[in-house]
N, CA, C, O and the ligand as a Tripos MOL2 file, in Angstrom:
@<TRIPOS>MOLECULE
protein
  273   271    69     0     0
PROTEIN
NO_CHARGES

@<TRIPOS>ATOM
      1 N          18.0800   13.8160   14.5270 N.3       1 MET1
      2 CA         17.8520   12.7410   13.5660 C.3       1 MET1
      3 C          16.4540   12.1620   13.7660 C.2       1 MET1
      4 O          16.0590   11.8290   14.8840 O.2       1 MET1
      5 N          15.7300   12.0510   12.6900 N.am      2 SER2
      6 CA         14.4060   11.4520   12.7800 C.3       2 SER2
      7 C          14.4120   10.1140   12.0520 C.2       2 SER2
      8 O          15.0740    9.9290   11.0300 O.2       2 SER2
      9 N          13.6640    9.2160   12.6090 N.am      3 GLN3
     10 CA         13.5480    7.9130   11.9650 C.3       3 GLN3
     11 C          12.4200    7.9410   10.9620 C.2       3 GLN3
     12 O          11.2850    8.2710   11.3040 O.2       3 GLN3
     13 N          12.7230    7.6000    9.7400 N.am      4 GLU4
     14 CA         11.7040    7.6000    8.7110 C.3       4 GLU4
     15 C          11.1490    6.2060    8.5060 C.2       4 GLU4
     16 O          11.8680    5.2080    8.5700 O.2       4 GLU4
     17 N           9.8640    6.1660    8.2600 N.am      5 ILE5
     18 CA          9.2670    4.9030    7.8370 C.3       5 ILE5
     19 C           9.5630    4.7480    6.3550 C.2       5 ILE5
     20 O           9.2010    5.6050    5.5480 O.2       5 ILE5
     21 N          10.2200    3.6560    6.0010 N.am      6 ALA6
     22 CA         10.6620    3.4980    4.6140 C.3       6 ALA6
     23 C           9.4900    3.2510    3.6730 C.2       6 ALA6
     24 O           9.4740    3.7390    2.5430 O.2       6 ALA6
     25 N           8.5210    2.4960    4.1430 N.am      7 ALA7
     26 CA          7.4060    2.1590    3.2740 C.3       7 ALA7
     27 C           6.2310    1.7400    4.1290 C.2       7 ALA7
     28 O           6.3800    1.3380    5.2830 O.2       7 ALA7
     29 N           5.0780    1.8420    3.5390 N.am      8 GLU8
     30 CA          3.8780    1.5490    4.3010 C.3       8 GLU8
     31 C           2.9170    0.7480    3.4390 C.2       8 GLU8
     32 O           2.4890    1.1970    2.3760 O.2       8 GLU8
     33 N           2.5940   -0.4200    3.9050 N.am      9 LEU9
     34 CA          1.5910   -1.2450    3.2360 C.3       9 LEU9
     35 C           0.3160   -1.1510    4.0550 C.2       9 LEU9
     36 O           0.2680   -1.5880    5.2040 O.2       9 LEU9
     37 N          -0.6920   -0.5870    3.4650 N.am     10 ARG10
     38 CA         -1.9310   -0.3780    4.2080 C.3      10 ARG10
     39 C          -3.0320   -1.2470    3.6400 C.2      10 ARG10
     40 O          -3.3390   -1.1770    2.4500 O.2      10 ARG10
     41 N          -3.6150   -2.0500    4.4770 N.am     11 ILE11
     42 CA         -4.7350   -2.8800    4.0610 C.3      11 ILE11
     43 C          -5.9210   -2.4970    4.9290 C.2      11 ILE11
     44 O          -5.8680   -2.5980    6.1540 O.2      11 ILE11
     45 N          -6.9870   -2.0580    4.2820 N.am     12 THR12
     46 CA         -8.1810   -1.6950    5.0290 C.3      12 THR12
     47 C          -9.3390   -2.5520    4.5500 C.2      12 THR12
     48 O          -9.4120   -2.9050    3.3730 O.2      12 THR12
     49 N         -10.2230   -2.8780    5.4430 N.am     13 ALA13
     50 CA        -11.3410   -3.7550    5.1030 C.3      13 ALA13
     51 C         -12.6620   -3.0030    5.0600 C.2      13 ALA13
     52 O         -13.6400   -3.4930    4.4960 O.2      13 ALA13
     53 N         -12.6940   -1.8370    5.6430 N.am     14 GLU14
     54 CA        -13.9430   -1.0870    5.6880 C.3      14 GLU14
     55 C         -13.7090    0.3420    5.2440 C.2      14 GLU14
     56 O         -12.6110    0.8880    5.3520 O.2      14 GLU14
     57 N         -14.7460    0.9060    4.7560 N.am     15 GLU15
     58 CA        -14.6380    2.2650    4.2560 C.3      15 GLU15
     59 C         -15.8960    3.0250    4.6260 C.2      15 GLU15
     60 O         -17.0010    2.4860    4.5720 O.2      15 GLU15
     61 N         -15.7200    4.2750    5.0010 N.am     16 GLU16
     62 CA        -16.8830    5.0840    5.3500 C.3      16 GLU16
     63 C         -17.4170    5.7620    4.0910 C.2      16 GLU16
     64 O         -16.6770    6.4100    3.3520 O.2      16 GLU16
     65 N         -18.6910    5.6010    3.8740 N.am     17 THR17
     66 CA        -19.3160    6.2380    2.7140 C.3      17 THR17
     67 C         -19.5950    7.7020    3.0450 C.2      17 THR17
     68 O         -19.5960    8.0930    4.2130 O.2      17 THR17
     69 N         -19.8310    8.5120    2.0030 N.am     18 PRO18
     70 CA        -20.0990    9.9440    2.2650 C.3      18 PRO18
     71 C         -21.2660   10.1780    3.2150 C.2      18 PRO18
     72 O         -21.3060   11.1980    3.9040 O.2      18 PRO18
     73 N         -22.2190    9.2470    3.2620 N.am     19 ASP19
     74 CA        -23.3530    9.4420    4.1780 C.3      19 ASP19
     75 C         -23.1280    8.7940    5.5410 C.2      19 ASP19
     76 O         -24.0720    8.6340    6.3140 O.2      19 ASP19
     77 N         -21.8940    8.4230    5.8390 N.am     20 GLY20
     78 CA        -21.5490    8.0150    7.1950 C.3      20 GLY20
     79 C         -21.7400    6.5510    7.5180 C.2      20 GLY20
     80 O         -21.6230    6.1590    8.6790 O.2      20 GLY20
     81 N         -22.0320    5.7320    6.5190 N.am     21 ARG21
     82 CA        -22.1410    4.2970    6.7670 C.3      21 ARG21
     83 C         -20.7990    3.6390    6.5400 C.2      21 ARG21
     84 O         -19.9640    4.1540    5.7960 O.2      21 ARG21
     85 N         -20.5900    2.4980    7.1800 N.am     22 TRP22
     86 CA        -19.3620    1.7320    6.9590 C.3      22 TRP22
     87 C         -19.6980    0.5180    6.1190 C.2      22 TRP22
     88 O         -20.5920   -0.2610    6.4500 O.2      22 TRP22
     89 N         -18.9750    0.3720    5.0390 N.am     23 ILE23
     90 CA        -19.2140   -0.7550    4.1540 C.3      23 ILE23
     91 C         -17.9650   -1.6180    4.0950 C.2      23 ILE23
     92 O         -16.8470   -1.1530    4.3160 O.2      23 ILE23
     93 N         -18.1920   -2.9050    3.7860 N.am     24 TYR24
     94 CA        -17.0550   -3.8020    3.6100 C.3      24 TYR24
     95 C         -16.4420   -3.5280    2.2430 C.2      24 TYR24
     96 O         -17.0750   -3.7570    1.2130 O.2      24 TYR24
     97 N         -15.2430   -3.0530    2.2420 N.am     25 SER25
     98 CA        -14.6050   -2.6360    0.9970 C.3      25 SER25
     99 C         -13.0980   -2.8250    1.1320 C.2      25 SER25
    100 O         -12.3600   -1.8680    1.3640 O.2      25 SER25
    101 N         -12.6530   -4.0720    0.9820 N.am     26 PRO26
    102 CA        -11.2320   -4.3190    1.1950 C.3      26 PRO26
    103 C         -10.3840   -3.6360    0.1340 C.2      26 PRO26
    104 O         -10.7090   -3.6600   -1.0530 O.2      26 PRO26
    105 N          -9.3160   -3.0400    0.5710 N.am     27 SER27
    106 CA         -8.3920   -2.4370   -0.3800 C.3      27 SER27
    107 C          -6.9990   -2.4290    0.2310 C.2      27 SER27
    108 O          -6.8250   -2.4660    1.4490 O.2      27 SER27
    109 N          -6.0310   -2.3810   -0.6440 N.am     28 ALA28
    110 CA         -4.6480   -2.3320   -0.1930 C.3      28 ALA28
    111 C          -3.8800   -1.3620   -1.0660 C.2      28 ALA28
    112 O          -4.0640   -1.3260   -2.2820 O.2      28 ALA28
    113 N          -3.0410   -0.5970   -0.4570 N.am     29 ARG29
    114 CA         -2.1320    0.2440   -1.2320 C.3      29 ARG29
    115 C          -0.8020    0.3300   -0.5080 C.2      29 ARG29
    116 O          -0.6920    0.1140    0.6990 O.2      29 ARG29
    117 N           0.1800    0.6500   -1.2900 N.am     30 TYR30
    118 CA          1.5380    0.6300   -0.7860 C.3      30 TYR30
    119 C           2.2040    1.9430   -1.1560 C.2      30 TYR30
    120 O           2.3020    2.3010   -2.3300 O.2      30 TYR30
    121 N           2.6550    2.6430   -0.1460 N.am     31 ASP31
    122 CA          3.3910    3.8860   -0.3670 C.3      31 ASP31
    123 C           4.8290    3.6730    0.0280 C.2      31 ASP31
    124 O           5.1400    3.4310    1.1940 O.2      31 ASP31
    125 N           5.6970    3.7630   -0.9460 N.am     32 CYS32
    126 CA          7.1170    3.5980   -0.6550 C.3      32 CYS32
    127 C           7.7510    4.9750   -0.5420 C.2      32 CYS32
    128 O           7.7580    5.7560   -1.4940 O.2      32 CYS32
    129 N           8.2740    5.2530    0.6220 N.am     33 HIS33
    130 CA          8.8600    6.5740    0.8340 C.3      33 HIS33
    131 C          10.3180    6.6050    0.4120 C.2      33 HIS33
    132 O          10.9490    7.6610    0.4010 O.2      33 HIS33
    133 N          10.8390    5.4570    0.0710 N.am     34 ARG34
    134 CA         12.2270    5.4010   -0.3930 C.3      34 ARG34
    135 C          12.3290    5.8810   -1.8350 C.2      34 ARG34
    136 O          13.1410    6.7500   -2.1520 O.2      34 ARG34
    137 N          11.4940    5.3070   -2.7100 N.am     35 CYS35
    138 CA         11.5580    5.6730   -4.1260 C.3      35 CYS35
    139 C          10.4040    6.5740   -4.5410 C.2      35 CYS35
    140 O          10.3710    7.0610   -5.6710 O.2      35 CYS35
    141 N           9.4560    6.7970   -3.6330 N.am     36 GLY36
    142 CA          8.3770    7.7290   -3.9120 C.3      36 GLY36
    143 C           7.2400    7.1500   -4.7290 C.2      36 GLY36
    144 O           6.3960    7.8900   -5.2340 O.2      36 GLY36
    145 N           7.2110    5.8410   -4.8640 N.am     37 VAL37
    146 CA          6.1970    5.1970   -5.6950 C.3      37 VAL37
    147 C           5.0050    4.7730   -4.8370 C.2      37 VAL37
    148 O           5.1640    4.3080   -3.7080 O.2      37 VAL37
    149 N           3.8300    4.9430   -5.3930 N.am     38 THR38
    150 CA          2.6280    4.3730   -4.7830 C.3      38 THR38
    151 C           2.1350    3.2570   -5.6780 C.2      38 THR38
    152 O           1.9280    3.4550   -6.8750 O.2      38 THR38
    153 N           1.9460    2.0850   -5.0970 N.am     39 GLU39
    154 CA          1.4170    0.9660   -5.8640 C.3      39 GLU39
    155 C           0.0090    0.6680   -5.3770 C.2      39 GLU39
    156 O          -0.3020    0.7840   -4.1910 O.2      39 GLU39
    157 N          -0.8270    0.2820   -6.3220 N.am     40 GLY40
    158 CA         -2.2080    0.0230   -5.9740 C.3      40 GLY40
    159 C          -3.0360    1.2900   -6.1110 C.2      40 GLY40
    160 O          -2.5850    2.2230   -6.7740 O.2      40 GLY40
    161 N          -4.2050    1.3750   -5.5290 N.am     41 PRO41
    162 CA         -4.7750    0.3300   -4.6830 C.3      41 PRO41
    163 C          -5.3680   -0.8310   -5.4750 C.2      41 PRO41
    164 O          -5.7090   -0.7120   -6.6520 O.2      41 PRO41
    165 N          -5.4720   -1.9500   -4.7810 N.am     42 VAL42
    166 CA         -6.1820   -3.0980   -5.3320 C.3      42 VAL42
    167 C          -7.3470   -3.4060   -4.3980 C.2      42 VAL42
    168 O          -7.3000   -3.0870   -3.2110 O.2      42 VAL42
    169 N          -8.3770   -4.0180   -4.9300 N.am     43 PHE43
    170 CA         -9.6390   -4.0930   -4.1930 C.3      43 PHE43
    171 C         -10.1970   -5.4890   -3.9670 C.2      43 PHE43
    172 O         -11.1930   -5.6360   -3.2580 O.2      43 PHE43
    173 N          -9.6060   -6.4910   -4.5300 N.am     44 GLU44
    174 CA        -10.1590   -7.8260   -4.3230 C.3      44 GLU44
    175 C          -9.3180   -8.5820   -3.3220 C.2      44 GLU44
    176 O          -8.0910   -8.4830   -3.3350 O.2      44 GLU44
    177 N          -9.9820   -9.3550   -2.4310 N.am     45 PRO45
    178 CA         -9.2160  -10.0820   -1.4100 C.3      45 PRO45
    179 C          -8.0790  -10.9050   -1.9960 C.2      45 PRO45
    180 O          -6.9780  -10.9090   -1.4470 O.2      45 PRO45
    181 N          -8.3230  -11.6040   -3.1040 N.am     46 ARG46
    182 CA         -7.2510  -12.4140   -3.6940 C.3      46 ARG46
    183 C          -6.1540  -11.5370   -4.2690 C.2      46 ARG46
    184 O          -4.9710  -11.8620   -4.1740 O.2      46 ARG46
    185 N          -6.5550  -10.4300   -4.8640 N.am     47 ALA47
    186 CA         -5.5690   -9.5070   -5.4220 C.3      47 ALA47
    187 C          -4.7340   -8.8840   -4.3050 C.2      47 ALA47
    188 O          -3.5420   -8.6290   -4.4810 O.2      47 ALA47
    189 N          -5.3610   -8.6440   -3.1670 N.am     48 ILE48
    190 CA         -4.6530   -8.0400   -2.0370 C.3      48 ILE48
    191 C          -3.5630   -8.9760   -1.5280 C.2      48 ILE48
    192 O          -2.4610   -8.5310   -1.2070 O.2      48 ILE48
    193 N          -3.8660  -10.2630   -1.4560 N.am     49 THR49
    194 CA         -2.8570  -11.2300   -1.0230 C.3      49 THR49
    195 C          -1.6730  -11.2300   -1.9840 C.2      49 THR49
    196 O          -0.5180  -11.2030   -1.5580 O.2      49 THR49
    197 N          -1.9660  -11.2620   -3.2840 N.am     50 ALA50
    198 CA         -0.9040  -11.2430   -4.2810 C.3      50 ALA50
    199 C          -0.1340   -9.9240   -4.2310 C.2      50 ALA50
    200 O           1.0820   -9.8870   -4.4170 O.2      50 ALA50
    201 N          -0.8520   -8.8750   -3.9820 N.am     51 PHE51
    202 CA         -0.2500   -7.5470   -3.9330 C.3      51 PHE51
    203 C           0.7470   -7.4380   -2.7810 C.2      51 PHE51
    204 O           1.8240   -6.8620   -2.9290 O.2      51 PHE51
    205 N           0.3690   -8.0020   -1.6300 N.am     52 ALA52
    206 CA          1.2640   -7.9680   -0.4750 C.3      52 ALA52
    207 C           2.5640   -8.7110   -0.7820 C.2      52 ALA52
    208 O           3.6470   -8.2680   -0.4000 O.2      52 ALA52
    209 N           2.4460   -9.8470   -1.4760 N.am     53 GLU53
    210 CA          3.6380  -10.5790   -1.8960 C.3      53 GLU53
    211 C           4.4540   -9.7440   -2.8710 C.2      53 GLU53
    212 O           5.6790   -9.6750   -2.7820 O.2      53 GLU53
    213 N           3.7620   -9.1250   -3.7830 N.am     54 HIS54
    214 CA          4.4070   -8.3200   -4.8200 C.3      54 HIS54
    215 C           5.2460   -7.1940   -4.2090 C.2      54 HIS54
    216 O           6.4100   -7.0160   -4.5680 O.2      54 HIS54
    217 N           4.6590   -6.4470   -3.2990 N.am     55 VAL55
    218 CA          5.3890   -5.2990   -2.7770 C.3      55 VAL55
    219 C           6.5600   -5.7260   -1.8970 C.2      55 VAL55
    220 O           7.5700   -5.0270   -1.8210 O.2      55 VAL55
    221 N           6.4220   -6.8810   -1.2270 N.am     56 ARG56
    222 CA          7.5230   -7.3270   -0.3730 C.3      56 ARG56
    223 C           8.6420   -7.9270   -1.2070 C.2      56 ARG56
    224 O           9.8130   -7.8460   -0.8340 O.2      56 ARG56
    225 N           8.2860   -8.5270   -2.3310 N.am     57 GLY57
    226 CA          9.2870   -9.1880   -3.1550 C.3      57 GLY57
    227 C           9.7270   -8.3280   -4.3220 C.2      57 GLY57
    228 O          10.8460   -7.8160   -4.3510 O.2      57 GLY57
    229 N           8.8170   -8.1760   -5.2950 N.am     58 ILE58
    230 CA          9.1620   -7.4950   -6.5400 C.3      58 ILE58
    231 C           9.5720   -6.0500   -6.2880 C.2      58 ILE58
    232 O          10.6000   -5.5910   -6.7870 O.2      58 ILE58
    233 N           8.7790   -5.3520   -5.5270 N.am     59 HIS59
    234 CA          9.1070   -3.9410   -5.3210 C.3      59 HIS59
    235 C          10.4250   -3.7810   -4.5880 C.2      59 HIS59
    236 O          11.2460   -2.9400   -4.9530 O.2      59 HIS59
    237 N          10.6270   -4.5790   -3.5660 N.am     60 ALA60
    238 CA         11.8760   -4.4760   -2.8080 C.3      60 ALA60
    239 C          13.0850   -4.6880   -3.7090 C.2      60 ALA60
    240 O          14.1400   -4.0900   -3.5000 O.2      60 ALA60
    241 N          12.9190   -5.5570   -4.7280 N.am     61 GLY61
    242 CA         14.0190   -5.8380   -5.6220 C.3      61 GLY61
    243 C          14.3350   -4.7110   -6.5840 C.2      61 GLY61
    244 O          15.4830   -4.5350   -6.9940 O.2      61 GLY61
    245 N          13.2960   -3.9370   -6.9480 N.am     62 ARG62
    246 CA         13.5560   -2.8900   -7.9300 C.3      62 ARG62
    247 C          13.5600   -1.4910   -7.3040 C.2      62 ARG62
    248 O          13.7610   -0.4930   -7.9960 O.2      62 ARG62
    249 N          13.3360   -1.4330   -5.9940 N.am     63 CYS63
    250 CA         13.2490   -0.1470   -5.3190 C.3      63 CYS63
    251 C          14.6150    0.5320   -5.2800 C.2      63 CYS63
    252 O          15.6050   -0.0510   -4.8390 O.2      63 CYS63
    253 N          14.6440    1.7610   -5.7470 N.am     64 ARG64
    254 CA         15.8660    2.5500   -5.6770 C.3      64 ARG64
    255 C          15.5380    3.8710   -4.9980 C.2      64 ARG64
    256 O          14.5510    4.5200   -5.3400 O.2      64 ARG64
    257 N          16.3490    4.2610   -4.0540 N.am     65 PRO65
    258 CA         16.0490    5.5210   -3.3630 C.3      65 PRO65
    259 C          16.0400    6.7010   -4.3270 C.2      65 PRO65
    260 O          16.8310    6.7710   -5.2680 O.2      65 PRO65
    261 N          15.1380    7.6060   -4.0680 N.am     66 LYS66
    262 CA         15.1030    8.8500   -4.8290 C.3      66 LYS66
    263 C          16.3970    9.6120   -4.6040 C.2      66 LYS66
    264 O          16.9250    9.6440   -3.4930 O.2      66 LYS66
    265 N          16.8890   10.2090   -5.6380 N.am     67 THR67
    266 CA         18.0160   11.1110   -5.4500 C.3      67 THR67
    267 C          17.4470   12.5000   -5.2090 C.2      67 THR67
    268 O          16.6570   13.0030   -6.0080 O.2      67 THR67
    269 N          17.8410   13.1000   -4.1350 N.am     68 SER68
    270 CA         17.2700   14.3800   -3.7980 C.3      68 SER68
    271 C          18.1510   15.5210   -4.2820 C.2      68 SER68
    272 O          17.8170   16.6880   -4.0800 O.2      68 SER68
    273 ZN         10.3730    1.7390   -3.3480 Zn       69 ZN69
@<TRIPOS>BOND
     1     1     2 1
     2     2     3 1
     3     3     4 2
     4     3     5 am
     5     5     6 1
     6     6     7 1
     7     7     8 2
     8     7     9 am
     9     9    10 1
    10    10    11 1
    11    11    12 2
    12    11    13 am
    13    13    14 1
    14    14    15 1
    15    15    16 2
    16    15    17 am
    17    17    18 1
    18    18    19 1
    19    19    20 2
    20    19    21 am
    21    21    22 1
    22    22    23 1
    23    23    24 2
    24    23    25 am
    25    25    26 1
    26    26    27 1
    27    27    28 2
    28    27    29 am
    29    29    30 1
    30    30    31 1
    31    31    32 2
    32    31    33 am
    33    33    34 1
    34    34    35 1
    35    35    36 2
    36    35    37 am
    37    37    38 1
    38    38    39 1
    39    39    40 2
    40    39    41 am
    41    41    42 1
    42    42    43 1
    43    43    44 2
    44    43    45 am
    45    45    46 1
    46    46    47 1
    47    47    48 2
    48    47    49 am
    49    49    50 1
    50    50    51 1
    51    51    52 2
    52    51    53 am
    53    53    54 1
    54    54    55 1
    55    55    56 2
    56    55    57 am
    57    57    58 1
    58    58    59 1
    59    59    60 2
    60    59    61 am
    61    61    62 1
    62    62    63 1
    63    63    64 2
    64    63    65 am
    65    65    66 1
    66    66    67 1
    67    67    68 2
    68    67    69 am
    69    69    70 1
    70    70    71 1
    71    71    72 2
    72    71    73 am
    73    73    74 1
    74    74    75 1
    75    75    76 2
    76    75    77 am
    77    77    78 1
    78    78    79 1
    79    79    80 2
    80    79    81 am
    81    81    82 1
    82    82    83 1
    83    83    84 2
    84    83    85 am
    85    85    86 1
    86    86    87 1
    87    87    88 2
    88    87    89 am
    89    89    90 1
    90    90    91 1
    91    91    92 2
    92    91    93 am
    93    93    94 1
    94    94    95 1
    95    95    96 2
    96    95    97 am
    97    97    98 1
    98    98    99 1
    99    99   100 2
   100    99   101 am
   101   101   102 1
   102   102   103 1
   103   103   104 2
   104   103   105 am
   105   105   106 1
   106   106   107 1
   107   107   108 2
   108   107   109 am
   109   109   110 1
   110   110   111 1
   111   111   112 2
   112   111   113 am
   113   113   114 1
   114   114   115 1
   115   115   116 2
   116   115   117 am
   117   117   118 1
   118   118   119 1
   119   119   120 2
   120   119   121 am
   121   121   122 1
   122   122   123 1
   123   123   124 2
   124   123   125 am
   125   125   126 1
   126   126   127 1
   127   127   128 2
   128   127   129 am
   129   129   130 1
   130   130   131 1
   131   131   132 2
   132   131   133 am
   133   133   134 1
   134   134   135 1
   135   135   136 2
   136   135   137 am
   137   137   138 1
   138   138   139 1
   139   139   140 2
   140   139   141 am
   141   141   142 1
   142   142   143 1
   143   143   144 2
   144   143   145 am
   145   145   146 1
   146   146   147 1
   147   147   148 2
   148   147   149 am
   149   149   150 1
   150   150   151 1
   151   151   152 2
   152   151   153 am
   153   153   154 1
   154   154   155 1
   155   155   156 2
   156   155   157 am
   157   157   158 1
   158   158   159 1
   159   159   160 2
   160   159   161 am
   161   161   162 1
   162   162   163 1
   163   163   164 2
   164   163   165 am
   165   165   166 1
   166   166   167 1
   167   167   168 2
   168   167   169 am
   169   169   170 1
   170   170   171 1
   171   171   172 2
   172   171   173 am
   173   173   174 1
   174   174   175 1
   175   175   176 2
   176   175   177 am
   177   177   178 1
   178   178   179 1
   179   179   180 2
   180   179   181 am
   181   181   182 1
   182   182   183 1
   183   183   184 2
   184   183   185 am
   185   185   186 1
   186   186   187 1
   187   187   188 2
   188   187   189 am
   189   189   190 1
   190   190   191 1
   191   191   192 2
   192   191   193 am
   193   193   194 1
   194   194   195 1
   195   195   196 2
   196   195   197 am
   197   197   198 1
   198   198   199 1
   199   199   200 2
   200   199   201 am
   201   201   202 1
   202   202   203 1
   203   203   204 2
   204   203   205 am
   205   205   206 1
   206   206   207 1
   207   207   208 2
   208   207   209 am
   209   209   210 1
   210   210   211 1
   211   211   212 2
   212   211   213 am
   213   213   214 1
   214   214   215 1
   215   215   216 2
   216   215   217 am
   217   217   218 1
   218   218   219 1
   219   219   220 2
   220   219   221 am
   221   221   222 1
   222   222   223 1
   223   223   224 2
   224   223   225 am
   225   225   226 1
   226   226   227 1
   227   227   228 2
   228   227   229 am
   229   229   230 1
   230   230   231 1
   231   231   232 2
   232   231   233 am
   233   233   234 1
   234   234   235 1
   235   235   236 2
   236   235   237 am
   237   237   238 1
   238   238   239 1
   239   239   240 2
   240   239   241 am
   241   241   242 1
   242   242   243 1
   243   243   244 2
   244   243   245 am
   245   245   246 1
   246   246   247 1
   247   247   248 2
   248   247   249 am
   249   249   250 1
   250   250   251 1
   251   251   252 2
   252   251   253 am
   253   253   254 1
   254   254   255 1
   255   255   256 2
   256   255   257 am
   257   257   258 1
   258   258   259 1
   259   259   260 2
   260   259   261 am
   261   261   262 1
   262   262   263 1
   263   263   264 2
   264   263   265 am
   265   265   266 1
   266   266   267 1
   267   267   268 2
   268   267   269 am
   269   269   270 1
   270   270   271 1
   271   271   272 2
@<TRIPOS>SUBSTRUCTURE
     1 MET1         2 RESIDUE 1 A MET
     2 SER2         6 RESIDUE 1 A SER
     3 GLN3        10 RESIDUE 1 A GLN
     4 GLU4        14 RESIDUE 1 A GLU
     5 ILE5        18 RESIDUE 1 A ILE
     6 ALA6        22 RESIDUE 1 A ALA
     7 ALA7        26 RESIDUE 1 A ALA
     8 GLU8        30 RESIDUE 1 A GLU
     9 LEU9        34 RESIDUE 1 A LEU
    10 ARG10       38 RESIDUE 1 A ARG
    11 ILE11       42 RESIDUE 1 A ILE
    12 THR12       46 RESIDUE 1 A THR
    13 ALA13       50 RESIDUE 1 A ALA
    14 GLU14       54 RESIDUE 1 A GLU
    15 GLU15       58 RESIDUE 1 A GLU
    16 GLU16       62 RESIDUE 1 A GLU
    17 THR17       66 RESIDUE 1 A THR
    18 PRO18       70 RESIDUE 1 A PRO
    19 ASP19       74 RESIDUE 1 A ASP
    20 GLY20       78 RESIDUE 1 A GLY
    21 ARG21       82 RESIDUE 1 A ARG
    22 TRP22       86 RESIDUE 1 A TRP
    23 ILE23       90 RESIDUE 1 A ILE
    24 TYR24       94 RESIDUE 1 A TYR
    25 SER25       98 RESIDUE 1 A SER
    26 PRO26      102 RESIDUE 1 A PRO
    27 SER27      106 RESIDUE 1 A SER
    28 ALA28      110 RESIDUE 1 A ALA
    29 ARG29      114 RESIDUE 1 A ARG
    30 TYR30      118 RESIDUE 1 A TYR
    31 ASP31      122 RESIDUE 1 A ASP
    32 CYS32      126 RESIDUE 1 A CYS
    33 HIS33      130 RESIDUE 1 A HIS
    34 ARG34      134 RESIDUE 1 A ARG
    35 CYS35      138 RESIDUE 1 A CYS
    36 GLY36      142 RESIDUE 1 A GLY
    37 VAL37      146 RESIDUE 1 A VAL
    38 THR38      150 RESIDUE 1 A THR
    39 GLU39      154 RESIDUE 1 A GLU
    40 GLY40      158 RESIDUE 1 A GLY
    41 PRO41      162 RESIDUE 1 A PRO
    42 VAL42      166 RESIDUE 1 A VAL
    43 PHE43      170 RESIDUE 1 A PHE
    44 GLU44      174 RESIDUE 1 A GLU
    45 PRO45      178 RESIDUE 1 A PRO
    46 ARG46      182 RESIDUE 1 A ARG
    47 ALA47      186 RESIDUE 1 A ALA
    48 ILE48      190 RESIDUE 1 A ILE
    49 THR49      194 RESIDUE 1 A THR
    50 ALA50      198 RESIDUE 1 A ALA
    51 PHE51      202 RESIDUE 1 A PHE
    52 ALA52      206 RESIDUE 1 A ALA
    53 GLU53      210 RESIDUE 1 A GLU
    54 HIS54      214 RESIDUE 1 A HIS
    55 VAL55      218 RESIDUE 1 A VAL
    56 ARG56      222 RESIDUE 1 A ARG
    57 GLY57      226 RESIDUE 1 A GLY
    58 ILE58      230 RESIDUE 1 A ILE
    59 HIS59      234 RESIDUE 1 A HIS
    60 ALA60      238 RESIDUE 1 A ALA
    61 GLY61      242 RESIDUE 1 A GLY
    62 ARG62      246 RESIDUE 1 A ARG
    63 CYS63      250 RESIDUE 1 A CYS
    64 ARG64      254 RESIDUE 1 A ARG
    65 PRO65      258 RESIDUE 1 A PRO
    66 LYS66      262 RESIDUE 1 A LYS
    67 THR67      266 RESIDUE 1 A THR
    68 SER68      270 RESIDUE 1 A SER
    69 ZN69       273 GROUP 0 **** ****
């Protein structure tokens, strides 16, 4: 038996550019492994805060496991 991560909310603040520099580039995305939906990404700090609330509240309420 393996333990699955049901969902993953990833918030990153920096991003590596193709030429190897790191820039400040906040983004958030949410991968739900239960229903298979990816939400986001969103890129503004204020949007990220709202997004985190959204995925914990709204998504959790409408999330239905995939039927395999
Ligand atoms: Zn879900």
